[in-house]
Backbone as XML, in Angstrom:
<?xml version="1.0"?>
<chain id="A" units="angstrom">
  <residue number="1" name="MET">
    <atom name="N" x="-73.615" y="34.877" z="10.575"/>
    <atom name="CA" x="-73.246" y="36.213" z="10.150"/>
    <atom name="C" x="-74.085" y="36.618" z="8.949"/>
  </residue>
  <residue number="2" name="SER">
    <atom name="N" x="-75.377" y="36.503" z="9.077"/>
    <atom name="CA" x="-76.263" y="36.776" z="7.960"/>
    <atom name="C" x="-76.240" y="38.240" z="7.536"/>
  </residue>
  <residue number="3" name="ASP">
    <atom name="N" x="-75.821" y="39.129" z="8.417"/>
    <atom name="CA" x="-75.759" y="40.548" z="8.081"/>
    <atom name="C" x="-74.344" y="40.976" z="7.688"/>
  </residue>
  <residue number="4" name="TYR">
    <atom name="N" x="-73.515" y="40.025" z="7.323"/>
    <atom name="CA" x="-72.127" y="40.299" z="6.972"/>
    <atom name="C" x="-72.044" y="41.167" z="5.719"/>
  </residue>
  <residue number="5" name="SER">
    <atom name="N" x="-71.164" y="42.137" z="5.763"/>
    <atom name="CA" x="-70.870" y="42.987" z="4.615"/>
    <atom name="C" x="-69.381" y="42.879" z="4.337"/>
  </residue>
  <residue number="6" name="PHE">
    <atom name="N" x="-69.021" y="42.565" z="3.108"/>
    <atom name="CA" x="-67.631" y="42.344" z="2.733"/>
    <atom name="C" x="-66.763" y="43.529" z="3.130"/>
  </residue>
  <residue number="7" name="GLY">
    <atom name="N" x="-65.713" y="43.251" z="3.894"/>
    <atom name="CA" x="-64.828" y="44.292" z="4.405"/>
    <atom name="C" x="-63.506" y="44.397" z="3.684"/>
  </residue>
  <residue number="8" name="GLY">
    <atom name="N" x="-63.367" y="43.725" z="2.555"/>
    <atom name="CA" x="-62.152" y="43.859" z="1.764"/>
    <atom name="C" x="-61.027" y="42.937" z="2.204"/>
  </residue>
  <residue number="9" name="ALA">
    <atom name="N" x="-59.826" y="43.351" z="1.844"/>
    <atom name="CA" x="-58.629" y="42.532" z="2.057"/>
    <atom name="C" x="-58.420" y="42.174" z="3.528"/>
  </residue>
  <residue number="10" name="ALA">
    <atom name="N" x="-58.768" y="43.076" z="4.434"/>
    <atom name="CA" x="-58.561" y="42.812" z="5.868"/>
    <atom name="C" x="-59.385" y="41.605" z="6.328"/>
  </residue>
  <residue number="11" name="ASP">
    <atom name="N" x="-60.604" y="41.468" z="5.831"/>
    <atom name="CA" x="-61.435" y="40.320" z="6.194"/>
    <atom name="C" x="-60.833" y="39.028" z="5.643"/>
  </residue>
  <residue number="12" name="ILE">
    <atom name="N" x="-60.370" y="39.081" z="4.411"/>
    <atom name="CA" x="-59.770" y="37.892" z="3.808"/>
    <atom name="C" x="-58.510" y="37.507" z="4.583"/>
  </residue>
  <residue number="13" name="ASP">
    <atom name="N" x="-57.699" y="38.485" z="4.925"/>
    <atom name="CA" x="-56.471" y="38.233" z="5.675"/>
    <atom name="C" x="-56.781" y="37.598" z="7.027"/>
  </residue>
  <residue number="14" name="ARG">
    <atom name="N" x="-57.802" y="38.082" z="7.693"/>
    <atom name="CA" x="-58.189" y="37.510" z="8.992"/>
    <atom name="C" x="-58.648" y="36.055" z="8.829"/>
  </residue>
  <residue number="15" name="ALA">
    <atom name="N" x="-59.408" y="35.777" z="7.786"/>
    <atom name="CA" x="-59.866" y="34.407" z="7.536"/>
    <atom name="C" x="-58.691" y="33.490" z="7.221"/>
  </residue>
  <residue number="16" name="ILE">
    <atom name="N" x="-57.728" y="33.981" z="6.462"/>
    <atom name="CA" x="-56.532" y="33.182" z="6.164"/>
    <atom name="C" x="-55.810" y="32.855" z="7.460"/>
  </residue>
  <residue number="17" name="GLY">
    <atom name="N" x="-55.628" y="33.840" z="8.316"/>
    <atom name="CA" x="-54.957" y="33.609" z="9.596"/>
    <atom name="C" x="-55.668" y="32.566" z="10.434"/>
  </residue>
  <residue number="18" name="PHE">
    <atom name="N" x="-56.992" y="32.635" z="10.471"/>
    <atom name="CA" x="-57.781" y="31.654" z="11.216"/>
    <atom name="C" x="-57.568" y="30.253" z="10.651"/>
  </residue>
  <residue number="19" name="LEU">
    <atom name="N" x="-57.654" y="30.118" z="9.324"/>
    <atom name="CA" x="-57.525" y="28.799" z="8.702"/>
    <atom name="C" x="-56.103" y="28.247" z="8.831"/>
  </residue>
  <residue number="20" name="VAL">
    <atom name="N" x="-55.098" y="29.104" z="8.769"/>
    <atom name="CA" x="-53.726" y="28.640" z="8.958"/>
    <atom name="C" x="-53.569" y="28.076" z="10.375"/>
  </residue>
  <residue number="21" name="SER">
    <atom name="N" x="-54.126" y="28.769" z="11.343"/>
    <atom name="CA" x="-54.080" y="28.296" z="12.727"/>
    <atom name="C" x="-54.794" y="26.952" z="12.858"/>
  </residue>
  <residue number="22" name="LEU">
    <atom name="N" x="-55.959" y="26.857" z="12.260"/>
    <atom name="CA" x="-56.731" y="25.614" z="12.289"/>
    <atom name="C" x="-55.966" y="24.492" z="11.600"/>
  </residue>
  <residue number="23" name="ASP">
    <atom name="N" x="-55.344" y="24.806" z="10.473"/>
    <atom name="CA" x="-54.562" y="23.836" z="9.714"/>
    <atom name="C" x="-53.405" y="23.299" z="10.554"/>
  </residue>
  <residue number="24" name="ASN">
    <atom name="N" x="-52.744" y="24.173" z="11.286"/>
    <atom name="CA" x="-51.597" y="23.769" z="12.106"/>
    <atom name="C" x="-51.996" y="22.843" z="13.245"/>
  </residue>
  <residue number="25" name="GLU">
    <atom name="N" x="-53.239" y="22.932" z="13.689"/>
    <atom name="CA" x="-53.732" y="22.097" z="14.784"/>
    <atom name="C" x="-54.295" y="20.768" z="14.298"/>
  </residue>
  <residue number="26" name="GLN">
    <atom name="N" x="-54.602" y="20.677" z="13.030"/>
    <atom name="CA" x="-55.313" y="19.524" z="12.474"/>
    <atom name="C" x="-54.374" y="18.332" z="12.291"/>
  </residue>
  <residue number="27" name="ARG">
    <atom name="N" x="-54.890" y="17.153" z="12.591"/>
    <atom name="CA" x="-54.125" y="15.911" z="12.418"/>
    <atom name="C" x="-54.711" y="15.010" z="11.335"/>
  </residue>
  <residue number="28" name="ASN">
    <atom name="N" x="-55.920" y="15.292" z="10.907"/>
    <atom name="CA" x="-56.589" y="14.491" z="9.889"/>
    <atom name="C" x="-56.143" y="14.972" z="8.506"/>
  </residue>
  <residue number="29" name="ALA">
    <atom name="N" x="-55.550" y="14.080" z="7.730"/>
    <atom name="CA" x="-54.983" y="14.445" z="6.429"/>
    <atom name="C" x="-56.034" y="15.013" z="5.471"/>
  </residue>
  <residue number="30" name="LEU">
    <atom name="N" x="-57.223" y="14.445" z="5.456"/>
    <atom name="CA" x="-58.269" y="14.941" z="4.568"/>
    <atom name="C" x="-58.680" y="16.352" z="4.975"/>
  </residue>
  <residue number="31" name="ALA">
    <atom name="N" x="-58.814" y="16.586" z="6.258"/>
    <atom name="CA" x="-59.174" y="17.923" z="6.741"/>
    <atom name="C" x="-58.090" y="18.932" z="6.378"/>
  </residue>
  <residue number="32" name="VAL">
    <atom name="N" x="-56.834" y="18.514" z="6.487"/>
    <atom name="CA" x="-55.718" y="19.403" z="6.132"/>
    <atom name="C" x="-55.811" y="19.789" z="4.653"/>
  </residue>
  <residue number="33" name="LEU">
    <atom name="N" x="-56.101" y="18.829" z="3.797"/>
    <atom name="CA" x="-56.236" y="19.123" z="2.366"/>
    <atom name="C" x="-57.391" y="20.085" z="2.099"/>
  </residue>
  <residue number="34" name="GLU">
    <atom name="N" x="-58.503" y="19.900" z="2.782"/>
    <atom name="CA" x="-59.654" y="20.787" z="2.604"/>
    <atom name="C" x="-59.337" y="22.201" z="3.090"/>
  </residue>
  <residue number="35" name="ILE">
    <atom name="N" x="-58.656" y="22.293" z="4.216"/>
    <atom name="CA" x="-58.282" y="23.605" z="4.742"/>
    <atom name="C" x="-57.286" y="24.276" z="3.805"/>
  </residue>
  <residue number="36" name="ASP">
    <atom name="N" x="-56.316" y="23.505" z="3.306"/>
    <atom name="CA" x="-55.327" y="24.063" z="2.374"/>
    <atom name="C" x="-55.997" y="24.594" z="1.112"/>
  </residue>
  <residue number="37" name="GLN">
    <atom name="N" x="-56.995" y="23.892" z="0.624"/>
    <atom name="CA" x="-57.727" y="24.345" z="-0.564"/>
    <atom name="C" x="-58.451" y="25.654" z="-0.273"/>
  </residue>
  <residue number="38" name="ALA">
    <atom name="N" x="-59.066" y="25.747" z="0.891"/>
    <atom name="CA" x="-59.765" y="26.982" z="1.270"/>
    <atom name="C" x="-58.776" y="28.137" z="1.385"/>
  </residue>
  <residue number="39" name="ILE">
    <atom name="N" x="-57.611" y="27.875" z="1.957"/>
    <atom name="CA" x="-56.579" y="28.909" z="2.073"/>
    <atom name="C" x="-56.149" y="29.373" z="0.691"/>
  </residue>
  <residue number="40" name="ASP">
    <atom name="N" x="-55.949" y="28.436" z="-0.229"/>
    <atom name="CA" x="-55.565" y="28.795" z="-1.598"/>
    <atom name="C" x="-56.612" y="29.701" z="-2.252"/>
  </residue>
  <residue number="41" name="GLU">
    <atom name="N" x="-57.880" y="29.371" z="-2.068"/>
    <atom name="CA" x="-58.963" y="30.184" z="-2.638"/>
    <atom name="C" x="-58.978" y="31.589" z="-2.018"/>
  </residue>
  <residue number="42" name="LEU">
    <atom name="N" x="-58.793" y="31.651" z="-0.705"/>
    <atom name="CA" x="-58.750" y="32.949" z="-0.027"/>
    <atom name="C" x="-57.567" y="33.777" z="-0.522"/>
  </residue>
  <residue number="43" name="GLN">
    <atom name="N" x="-56.407" y="33.142" z="-0.652"/>
    <atom name="CA" x="-55.223" y="33.868" z="-1.103"/>
    <atom name="C" x="-55.396" y="34.397" z="-2.526"/>
  </residue>
  <residue number="44" name="ALA">
    <atom name="N" x="-56.007" y="33.618" z="-3.397"/>
    <atom name="CA" x="-56.235" y="34.067" z="-4.773"/>
    <atom name="C" x="-57.142" y="35.291" z="-4.794"/>
  </residue>
  <residue number="45" name="GLU">
    <atom name="N" x="-58.179" y="35.264" z="-3.981"/>
    <atom name="CA" x="-59.100" y="36.409" z="-3.930"/>
    <atom name="C" x="-58.431" y="37.607" z="-3.257"/>
  </residue>
  <residue number="46" name="TYR">
    <atom name="N" x="-57.585" y="37.346" z="-2.280"/>
    <atom name="CA" x="-56.844" y="38.417" z="-1.602"/>
    <atom name="C" x="-55.981" y="39.180" z="-2.602"/>
  </residue>
  <residue number="47" name="VAL">
    <atom name="N" x="-55.302" y="38.442" z="-3.480"/>
    <atom name="CA" x="-54.460" y="39.065" z="-4.510"/>
    <atom name="C" x="-55.319" y="39.963" z="-5.413"/>
  </residue>
  <residue number="48" name="LYS">
    <atom name="N" x="-56.492" y="39.484" z="-5.802"/>
    <atom name="CA" x="-57.385" y="40.273" z="-6.659"/>
    <atom name="C" x="-57.830" y="41.557" z="-5.967"/>
  </residue>
  <residue number="49" name="VAL">
    <atom name="N" x="-58.187" y="41.456" z="-4.696"/>
    <atom name="CA" x="-58.665" y="42.623" z="-3.952"/>
    <atom name="C" x="-57.520" y="43.604" z="-3.701"/>
  </residue>
  <residue number="50" name="GLN">
    <atom name="N" x="-56.317" y="43.093" z="-3.476"/>
    <atom name="CA" x="-55.163" y="43.968" z="-3.286"/>
    <atom name="C" x="-54.864" y="44.733" z="-4.579"/>
  </residue>
  <residue number="51" name="ALA">
    <atom name="N" x="-54.983" y="44.059" z="-5.716"/>
    <atom name="CA" x="-54.704" y="44.689" z="-7.009"/>
    <atom name="C" x="-55.789" y="45.701" z="-7.384"/>
  </residue>
  <residue number="52" name="ASP">
    <atom name="N" x="-57.028" y="45.421" z="-6.999"/>
    <atom name="CA" x="-58.154" y="46.293" z="-7.333"/>
    <atom name="C" x="-59.112" y="46.352" z="-6.146"/>
  </residue>
  <residue number="53" name="PRO">
    <atom name="N" x="-58.944" y="47.339" z="-5.264"/>
    <atom name="CA" x="-59.787" y="47.433" z="-4.065"/>
    <atom name="C" x="-61.291" y="47.523" z="-4.356"/>
  </residue>
  <residue number="54" name="SER">
    <atom name="N" x="-61.669" y="47.872" z="-5.574"/>
    <atom name="CA" x="-63.095" y="47.929" z="-5.900"/>
    <atom name="C" x="-63.653" y="46.563" z="-6.310"/>
  </residue>
  <residue number="55" name="HIS">
    <atom name="N" x="-62.774" y="45.557" z="-6.434"/>
    <atom name="CA" x="-63.200" y="44.207" z="-6.806"/>
    <atom name="C" x="-64.109" y="43.643" z="-5.719"/>
  </residue>
  <residue number="56" name="VAL">
    <atom name="N" x="-65.240" y="43.105" z="-6.128"/>
    <atom name="CA" x="-66.164" y="42.458" z="-5.204"/>
    <atom name="C" x="-66.228" y="40.980" z="-5.576"/>
  </residue>
  <residue number="57" name="PRO">
    <atom name="N" x="-65.848" y="40.104" z="-4.646"/>
    <atom name="CA" x="-65.895" y="38.662" z="-4.921"/>
    <atom name="C" x="-67.320" y="38.164" z="-5.152"/>
  </residue>
  <residue number="58" name="SER">
    <atom name="N" x="-67.409" y="36.939" z="-5.623"/>
    <atom name="CA" x="-68.718" y="36.324" z="-5.877"/>
    <atom name="C" x="-69.486" y="36.151" z="-4.570"/>
  </residue>
  <residue number="59" name="ASN">
    <atom name="N" x="-70.775" y="36.024" z="-4.694"/>
    <atom name="CA" x="-71.630" y="35.786" z="-3.522"/>
    <atom name="C" x="-71.242" y="34.503" z="-2.801"/>
  </residue>
  <residue number="60" name="GLU">
    <atom name="N" x="-70.848" y="33.480" z="-3.558"/>
    <atom name="CA" x="-70.435" y="32.207" z="-2.954"/>
    <atom name="C" x="-69.177" y="32.398" z="-2.113"/>
  </residue>
  <residue number="61" name="PHE">
    <atom name="N" x="-68.220" y="33.160" z="-2.639"/>
    <atom name="CA" x="-66.994" y="33.429" z="-1.895"/>
    <atom name="C" x="-67.316" y="34.209" z="-0.627"/>
  </residue>
  <residue number="62" name="ILE">
    <atom name="N" x="-68.144" y="35.222" z="-0.745"/>
    <atom name="CA" x="-68.497" y="36.046" z="0.411"/>
    <atom name="C" x="-69.213" y="35.214" z="1.471"/>
  </residue>
  <residue number="63" name="ALA">
    <atom name="N" x="-70.065" y="34.301" z="1.061"/>
    <atom name="CA" x="-70.756" y="33.425" z="2.014"/>
    <atom name="C" x="-69.749" y="32.544" z="2.758"/>
  </residue>
  <residue number="64" name="ALA">
    <atom name="N" x="-68.791" y="31.982" z="2.022"/>
    <atom name="CA" x="-67.763" y="31.155" z="2.664"/>
    <atom name="C" x="-66.914" y="32.001" z="3.604"/>
  </residue>
  <residue number="65" name="LEU">
    <atom name="N" x="-66.514" y="33.183" z="3.154"/>
    <atom name="CA" x="-65.712" y="34.087" z="3.972"/>
    <atom name="C" x="-66.455" y="34.443" z="5.254"/>
  </residue>
  <residue number="66" name="SER">
    <atom name="N" x="-67.724" y="34.727" z="5.133"/>
    <atom name="CA" x="-68.545" y="35.043" z="6.300"/>
    <atom name="C" x="-68.517" y="33.896" z="7.305"/>
  </residue>
  <residue number="67" name="GLY">
    <atom name="N" x="-68.604" y="32.677" z="6.805"/>
    <atom name="CA" x="-68.559" y="31.504" z="7.679"/>
    <atom name="C" x="-67.221" y="31.368" z="8.384"/>
  </residue>
  <residue number="68" name="TYR">
    <atom name="N" x="-66.130" y="31.594" z="7.658"/>
    <atom name="CA" x="-64.809" y="31.513" z="8.277"/>
    <atom name="C" x="-64.652" y="32.571" z="9.365"/>
  </residue>
  <residue number="69" name="LEU">
    <atom name="N" x="-65.131" y="33.778" z="9.088"/>
    <atom name="CA" x="-65.023" y="34.855" z="10.070"/>
    <atom name="C" x="-65.896" y="34.577" z="11.290"/>
  </residue>
  <residue number="70" name="GLU">
    <atom name="N" x="-67.036" y="33.967" z="11.067"/>
    <atom name="CA" x="-67.900" y="33.600" z="12.191"/>
    <atom name="C" x="-67.212" y="32.556" z="13.070"/>
  </residue>
  <residue number="71" name="MET">
    <atom name="N" x="-66.559" y="31.574" z="12.438"/>
    <atom name="CA" x="-65.818" y="30.568" z="13.207"/>
    <atom name="C" x="-64.661" y="31.218" z="13.969"/>
  </residue>
  <residue number="72" name="ALA">
    <atom name="N" x="-63.984" y="32.171" z="13.339"/>
    <atom name="CA" x="-62.891" y="32.880" z="14.014"/>
    <atom name="C" x="-63.427" y="33.647" z="15.217"/>
  </residue>
  <residue number="73" name="ASP">
    <atom name="N" x="-64.571" y="34.299" z="15.060"/>
    <atom name="CA" x="-65.194" y="35.020" z="16.178"/>
    <atom name="C" x="-65.533" y="34.048" z="17.322"/>
  </residue>
  <residue number="74" name="ASP">
    <atom name="N" x="-66.114" y="32.911" z="16.974"/>
    <atom name="CA" x="-66.474" y="31.920" z="17.981"/>
    <atom name="C" x="-65.244" y="31.446" z="18.735"/>
  </residue>
  <residue number="75" name="ARG">
    <atom name="N" x="-64.169" y="31.225" z="18.018"/>
    <atom name="CA" x="-62.928" y="30.761" z="18.651"/>
    <atom name="C" x="-62.369" y="31.823" z="19.587"/>
  </residue>
  <residue number="76" name="GLU">
    <atom name="N" x="-62.443" y="33.072" z="19.197"/>
    <atom name="CA" x="-61.918" y="34.161" z="20.037"/>
    <atom name="C" x="-62.744" y="34.321" z="21.316"/>
  </residue>
  <residue number="77" name="ARG">
    <atom name="N" x="-64.017" y="33.993" z="21.253"/>
    <atom name="CA" x="-64.886" y="34.120" z="22.437"/>
    <atom name="C" x="-64.637" y="33.025" z="23.460"/>
  </residue>
  <residue number="78" name="GLN">
    <atom name="N" x="-63.996" y="31.946" z="23.060"/>
    <atom name="CA" x="-63.770" y="30.808" z="23.972"/>
    <atom name="C" x="-62.677" y="31.096" z="24.954"/>
  </residue>
</chain>
């Protein structure tokens, strides 16, 4: 998703939903912890964007978000 443009709270919410689904399917404890950490980071940024819609997350966050959304797209295509 190299041409990804941050879409605000809706994109973060979609990524959270994808990761929650992935978390529920996961059986590896380490993977669950990593997914939970990613969800926590997404939720924190979601709160910021909800409070201030003009807030733009860091480039690192946007890159990670883009990756999560790409994985969600891939899963939906299956």
